[in-house]
N, C-alpha and C positions, 0 to 999 in steps of 0.2 A: 504493500500499498506505499504511496505516495504521501510525502513528508506535507504536512498541511501550515501553512503560515496565514497569519493574520496579519492584516497592517492596519497601522493606529494612523487613521487621516484625520487633517483640520476639519474641525466642526463649526458652531461659531464663537465668536469672542465673547469673553463675560462682558458683563455692563462693567461692573467694578471688577478689578481684579483681585479686590480682596474680599467678595461676596462667599458668602458659604455655598457647600453641598452638603455630601455626606460621603462615606470611605467607598459606597457603591460607584462612585463617580469615578470616569476614568478622563483625565483630563491634564494639559501640560500648564506649568506654571499656576500662580497664584498661591495662594496658602492651604498648607498640608488640612485635610479632611480627615481629623483620628477619629476613631468607632466611638470614642466618649473622652471627656477632658481629661480625666486623671487616669493615664494609661503606666504611671510610674518610670517614664522612659528616664535611664541614666542621662543627665544633662550634657555629657559628653560626647554621645551619641548624636547629638543636634549641633554639634561646634566642629569646627575645620580642624583637622588634626596639627594644621600648620599656624595657622595664628590665632585659634579660638576665636574666631567669627561665627557669630550664630548662620548657621545652613539656610539657604533656601531651596523651594520646592521647584525641581524640573519636571518630575512627571509623577503622575498619580496614576496608578492600573490597577483596578480591580480583578484579581485573580483567584475565581475559587477552582479548587480542584476535586472534580465529580470521583474521580478514580479513589483517591485518598477520603471522599467523603468529609472534605472542608471547604464549608460555604463562604463562612465570614474570612476573607484571606485579601489585603491589599500589600502593592510594593507602593513604594515611596522612593523616588529617585532625589537625592539633595545635593547642593554642592556651594560651595563657599562662594560669598556675591564680591570678593575683592577682585580684581584684574590681575593681582601680584598670583594668587592663589588657584583661581578656576581653570586654568590650562593645566595645573599639574593633578595626574592621577590620585594623589593623595588628599586631594581637597574634596573627592566623591564620595559619597555613600549611598548604599541602598540599604533599605530596612523593610524587614519584610513585619508585616503586623496580621495576625489572625486570632481566631477565638480558640480557645485553648480548653480541653475536656480532662477531668480527672485521669481518665483512662491513655491520656496521650504524650504523657509528660516524658521527660528526657530525663535521666538523673545521672548518666554518666556513659561514657565513650562505647561501654559494653552492653547496654541496654539496648533492646530493640524498642522500636515503635508501634504501641499498639493504640489501631483506633478503637475510641469508645463511643459508646453510644451518644444521639444528639440528646444536649441537656440544655435548659434553658435557663439563662441567669437573671434573677429578680431584680438587680439592682440594675439592669441596662437597657436602654430605650428599645423598644421593637420597631423593625424597621416598617414603612409604610405598606400598605395593602398590595398595593401593584409591584413594590420591590418583591414582596413575598408570591405573588401569583409568578411573575418569570421564574424565580428559583426555584418556585415546585414545577413548572414547565422543564427546567433543565434536569431537574431529577428525575422526571417523568421520563426523559428523552433517555437519558443515560443509565435506569433500572437494568434494562436488560443488554447492556453491553460494557464487556470490560474493560474497552480502553478508554482513553480520556477523549471524550466528542467535543472536539475545538469548534464543529459547526455551533453546537449549542452553546458554547460559554459564548461565542461571538455575537450569537445572537441576544444573550442575556447581558453582555458588555454594553451591547449599542440600545438597547431598551434601558440599561440604567442612566447612561451618559445623555439619553434623551429626556429621560426624567429628571434629572438633576438639573438640565440646562433651561428645563422649561420651554421649550421651543421646538417648531415644527422644520425639521430639515428635509429640502427639497428633494427628490430623485435626481440625481448626477452619475454621468459617467465618471467611470473610476479614472479617465482621461482628461475630465473637465479641468479647468484651471479653478478649483474650489477654493482660492484664500478664504479663510474665516473671516465671517461678516458679524457685525454686532450682534449680540443677544439684546432683546428688547425689553424685557422683563428684570426690573429691578427686583434684588435679594438681599436680604441681611448679610450683611458684611461684619469681618472682623476689624474692631476699632484699634487692636493693638499695632502701632505704629513702630514698634521694634523689630517686628516680623519682615524680614526683608523678602520680597517678591518681584517674580519675573511677570510678563504680561501674560495673562491667561486665555485659555481656548479649551474649548471641550473637542473630546474626540469621539470619532466614530468609526467603524471597522469594516474590513473589506478582506476576501480572502486572495490571495496571490492566486493568478492562474500560471498554469505549467504552459511555458511558450515554447515548448519542445525545441525546434531547431532553427526556429526564427531569432533572427540578430536585429538588435536594435540599434539607431544611429548614436554615433559617439558625437557630444561636441562640449567645450569648455562652455558655452554662455548656453545658462540654465532657461533663457526665456525663449531663444532659438529652438532650444531641444522641446519645451513643452508645446510650441508651436508647431513642430514636425508632427511630435507624437499625437495631437488632434488633429490633425488633418490625413490620417492615416485610417484603412482601415482595420479592424482585431485583427483580421486573417491575414494583411496584407504583410510582406517582409518589407520592413523599414529601410529608408536608402538617402546617404547624404550626397548631394549632389549627382547623382544619378549613378553612383557607385554602391555597391555592398561592403560593410564595413565589418570583419569578420573579427571578431574580440579575441577568438581563441588561437589566429593565426597571427596576429600582429608580431613582426618580429622585433626580439630584443623587448617585449613587454613583459611585466609581471601579470603570468596567467591569473593568478590569485585577484590582482586588484582589478583586471580588466573584467572577471565574472563578477566580482561586488558593485562596479560601475555599471555593467551590464541591467541586472536585477534593480539596482537605485533608479537607472535612467529609465525603466519598463513603468515605474511607478515614481515618480518624481514629486510627490505630495507626501510620502511617506516619512511618518515623525519617528515611527517605532515598530520593530517587529517582533509578533510574541509566537513563540511555539514551543509549550511548554515539553522539557524534554527532546527538543528536537536539535538540530545542528544550526549554528550561527554562521549569518553570512560576514566572513571576513573579511578584513580588506587588505592584511598583507598575513604572510605565512610566519610570521614570530608569534608564537604561543607562548602562551603562560600559564605556568601550573596555579590551577585556582584553588588547590588542595582540597579539602575535607570540611564539613562541617565542623563547626568550634564546640558545637553541643554535643552532636552523638556521634561525631566520628564517619558519618556517610559521607559520599561521594557526592560533590555540586555536581550540577546538571545546568546546562543552558536552559533558560526561560526566557529572557527579553531580552534586545537591542535597541537603543536609540540610535537615530539615523541624523545626516548633517543638516539635510532640511527643517528639521527642527528648529536650529538656530537661524535659518533662513526667516521663517515665520516670526521668531520671536524679534530678529532685526526689524522685520516691516512693521513691528509695533510700538517702535520706539516714541513713544508722545511724550514722555517726561514725566509721566505716573509712575513707574518703577523704579524703585531705587536697586535693581539689578539687571544688569544687562551682559547678554553672551560677546560683547566685542573681542574678547580675547579667547574664544576659543575657537580651536583649530583639528579638535580633531574630526575623523571621519566616522565613527562608531563608538560607544560606548555599549559594552556586554555584560548583560548581568546573567551571573550563576547561582543557582539557590540549592539549598540543602534537598535531595533527592526524595528525602522522607517528609520533608515540610514539618520537621521536630520542633517541639514547642518547650520554653525554658521549665527546668526543675522546679522552679518560683512559681509555678503554677499550679503546685500540688495543694493536697489541703485535706478538708473532708470529704469523703464519696461523694460524688453529684456536684461538686463547685467546681464553677470555671472561672475563666479569666482572661483577658488579652495579652498574649505574648509577642514581645518585639523582639525580634532578631537582625542582626546585621548580617547581611550578605555580602559576595563578593562582586565588584565589576571592575570590568579590564578597558581600557583605554587603547583605541586603534588612531593614531595619528596621521597626517598626511605627510611623510617623508620627505617630500620636496619643499615643502614649508619651513623644515626644521634645519637644511642644509645652508 
């Protein structure tokens, strides 16, 4: 079975970059929507390793895992807002926040993760009925399937993003120039001005289509590239100035990078790619050991990666209302690896039936444009 990759594409802009949503929302920038106010997050997890500055949110991705029966699970990608630190890998962090139950605790590297039965927390707000409905729909779709159903996940995430942004998204071709539009609904906002924020827009999903042997044109000019793609049919081979560009046969070129660029050019709007336990789309062959989970010792596996068009859209939103801008970013992709068992901290233990929210730092790997660093 071919690997399924779901692309995070730009939806509507937030009316206010500090507006509140919920942890079911998938978005770029803004303020983090934690599941509850007091998560007990260690302060150093929200601070830059290099300078101690409070980190700002780059991406919030609702990422339930049907195969592990984990519904309440969100990834938060954070970065130092200072131009001095943000280009450095050490200034980036990714936090996995999920609801943990007494049967899911990890007490040491020798323990195996055991999935507990779903139990409610009396001291936590329940999600809205529409959220519950789309989550129950995902469960029913996956009840007779042993494999992780990415189609169901994509549908659930799209509904959650639509619900959070309170806007109706017009149907557009995946090749259309769908730069985020402003959201017309005014929502409650976070008044804490000490939280640095990036410009905020919401995300909807589209599944990456297999292109077979078709080739995509290559151009360093992003605007020209998008116009060329829009003018071509889905089944046509794409050309540049009447000549085919063969990515795999370019003399003296880095085949890994060219394959990366080919799939990026096919969807030039993609802000991130999601494929839990899939394979990352690498821009360079120099791989980095991502190690094992610090809590349970299980191997980490690929889950998510941010793509460079995300920076482009944030640059376009530079209207002065954000105190954090990606001007110094030069990376091509940021790849997130998470615990294969999606384990919980042992601090979530306690009396049988208790549950809490676990916060775990995962691994993020930066791949840069080497030409820009020489």
